[in-house]
N, C-alpha and C positions, 0 to 999 in steps of 0.2 A: 504494500500500500504506500502511495506517495504522500509526502508531507505537503503542507500548504505551500511551502517555499518551492518544492519540486513541481507543484502543480501550476505555478505561475508561468504563463505563456503556453500552457497546454490545455488547461481547463478554463472555459470562459468565465465561470462563476468565481473560481479562485483568483483569476486574473483581475476581474472587476473588483472583488473584495479587497485585494491588495492595493490597487490604485486608489480606491475610495476609503481606505482604512483610517485616514486621519479624521479626527473629530469634526473638523471644519471643511473638509474637502468638498462635500456637496454644496454647502452654503457659498463657498468661494466660486465654484463653477456656476452656481445660480446667479451670483452677482456679475460675473464676467459674461454670462449669457446675454446680458443687456448691452454689452459693448466693452470697449477698452476702458480700463480703470488704472489710476495711479495707486501706489501703495497706501497713501494717506486716505484716499477715497474708500478703499476697501476697509481700512481700519475704522473709519467713521460708520460704515454700514454694519460693522460687527464690533460694537463697543466692548463686548466681553472677551475678545481675543487679545492676547498680549502681542507685542511687536515681535518678540522672538518666535512665538508659535506661528504667527502669520508668515513670517519669513520662512520658517521651516516648511510649512504647508505649501507655500508657493514654489519653493525649490523642489519639493517632492512632485508636485503636479507638473512642473517643467521637466523634471527628470523622466517622468512617464509620458511626456509629449502631449499632455492635455492642454497646456497653456504655453504661450510664447512671451518671453520677457525681452523687452526692448529698452536698451539704455542709450540715452541721447547725450552726446558729449557737450554738456553745458555745466555751468557752475551756478548754483548747486546742481548735481546730476539729476536728470529727469528720467524716471524709470516707469514704463507702462507695461501692463499685463493685459493679454487678450487670449481668447480661446484659440487653440490651434485648429487645424482641420478636424483632427480626431476629437477635440473638445467640442467643436461645433456639431459633429455627428452625435455627441452625447446629449444635445438639447432635446431630442425626442424622448430620451430617458427621463430628463428633468421634467418635461411636460407630463409624462406618465406618472412620475412620483408625485407631482402636484395634484393630479386628479385623484390618485389613491389616497394621498394625505388628507385632502379635503373630505373625502368620503369617510375616512377613518375618524377624523375630528367630529363630523356630524354624528357618527355612530356612538362615540364615547360621550359626547355631550348630551345626546338623547337618552342614553342609559343613566346618566347622572340626574336628569330632570325627572 
């Protein structure tokens, strides 16, 4: 039996789970789905994330080719993040998660009432 690490790149579910394993990965992809963002913009959209965690998550998503980081040679440096082609392909998954999430929220709030 293969480990999760060995399944990466072989099993679509294990691969997706690894790419999206960061606590903030889906939220970052959601915010970049709306277009190019700068680091500070992302941080304002997610006030609970630390600068170090955002940096780590962005680097991981870039490593997995989900986003593109562009650095402009300016002072101070301007850095922008946007979805890569693979990241843009993921937008259909984000749309499906939104629909499922809304349905789930309705179900659990109905059960509470």
